[in-house]
C-alpha positions in Angstrom: 0.0 0.1 0.1 2.8 2.6 0.5 5.3 1.4 -2.1 4.9 4.4 -4.3 4.8 6.9 -1.5 8.6 7.6 -1.4 9.1 7.9 -5.1 6.1 10.3 -5.0 7.3 12.4 -2.3 11.0 12.8 -3.8 9.9 13.1 -7.4 7.0 15.2 -6.6 9.3 17.6 -4.6 11.9 17.9 -7.3 9.1 19.2 -9.6 7.4 21.4 -7.3 10.9 23.1 -6.3 12.0 23.4 -10.1 8.4 25.0 -10.7 8.8 27.4 -7.9 12.5 28.2 -9.0 11.2 29.1 -12.6 8.5 31.1 -11.3 9.9 32.9 -8.2 13.6 33.0 -8.9 13.7 33.3 -12.7 10.3 34.6 -13.0 8.1 34.2 -16.2 10.0 36.2 -18.5 13.3 35.0 -17.3 12.3 31.4 -17.9 10.7 32.6 -21.3 14.0 34.0 -22.2 15.8 30.7 -21.7 13.5 28.7 -23.6 13.6 31.3 -26.5 17.4 31.0 -26.3 16.7 27.3 -26.7 14.7 27.9 -29.8 11.4 26.9 -28.3 8.5 28.6 -30.2 6.0 31.0 -28.3 8.6 31.0 -25.3 6.2 33.0 -23.0 3.4 30.5 -23.4 6.0 27.5 -23.2 7.3 29.1 -19.9 3.9 29.5 -18.4 2.9 25.9 -19.3 6.1 24.5 -17.9 5.8 26.4 -14.7 2.3 25.5 -14.2 2.9 21.6 -15.1 5.9 21.6 -12.7 4.0 23.3 -9.7 0.8 21.6 -10.2 2.1 18.4 -11.3 4.4 18.2 -8.5 1.9 18.8 -5.9 -0.5 16.3 -7.7 2.3 13.7 -7.4 3.1 14.7 -3.8 -0.4 14.5 -2.6 -1.2 11.3 -4.9 -4.3 12.9 -6.6 -4.6 12.7 -10.4 -1.1 11.0 -10.5 -1.4 9.3 -13.8 -2.3 12.6 -15.4 0.6 14.4 -13.9 2.9 11.6 -14.9 1.8 11.9 -18.3 2.3 15.8 -18.6 5.7 15.8 -16.8 6.8 12.9 -18.9 6.0 14.8 -22.0 7.9 17.9 -20.4 10.9 15.4 -20.0 10.6 14.0 -23.4 11.1 17.6 -24.9 13.7 18.7 -22.4 16.1 15.8 -23.3 16.4 16.5 -26.5 16.2 20.2 -26.8 18.1 21.3 -23.5 20.3 18.0 -22.6 21.1 15.7 -25.3 24.1 17.8 -26.7 25.9 17.4 -23.3 26.0 13.8 -23.3 24.6 11.4 -20.8 26.0 12.4 -17.7 25.0 15.6 -15.2 25.7 18.4 -14.7 25.1 19.0 -18.6 24.0 15.5 -19.9 20.6 14.3 -19.6 20.6 11.8 -16.8 18.7 13.5 -14.5 15.7 14.2 -16.9 15.9 10.7 -18.0 15.5 9.4 -14.4 12.7 11.8 -13.7 11.0 10.6 -17.2 11.5 6.9 -16.0 9.3 8.0 -12.6 7.0 9.9 -14.7 6.3 6.8 -17.1 6.0 4.7 -13.8 3.1 7.1 -12.3 1.4 7.1 -15.8 1.3 3.6 -15.8 1.0 2.4 -12.3 -0.9 5.5 -10.6 -0.2 6.6 -7.1 -0.4 3.5 -5.1 -2.6 2.9 -2.2 -1.6 5.7 0.3 -2.9 8.5 -2.0 -5.9 10.9 -2.2 -6.6 9.1 -5.6 -8.4 6.3 -3.7 -10.5 8.7 -2.3 -11.5 11.1 -5.5 -12.3 8.3 -8.0 -8.8 7.9 -9.5 -8.0 4.9 -11.6 -6.9 1.5 -10.2 -3.6 1.8 -8.2 -0.5 -0.3 -7.8 0.1 -1.5 -4.4 
């Protein structure tokens, strides 16, 4: 029943903190500037979407509510981040994609298995959960 909880807490906190950093440290304009330099179209819109996905998705994963949806959305974000921002740096951090690749794996796990038994998904009609 508690098997997914440690993974949810760690990964959810990572996304929540990164979304918070983008919003409160870099700001929407600073995040948009970075995205523009990476060649992402409509960088202001993309920045707002990424910030919302990381803040709301991170919180959802921590709470275990709409976990599958959060996993899908954040997995898509990582599927974009890897080739756009990290692939040229090789595999290993700090310039490579190993961190984003690890988050991708965790998010795909949430998308496939849900939040586990110790979650709010159990109470709001979430889909079947892994144990």
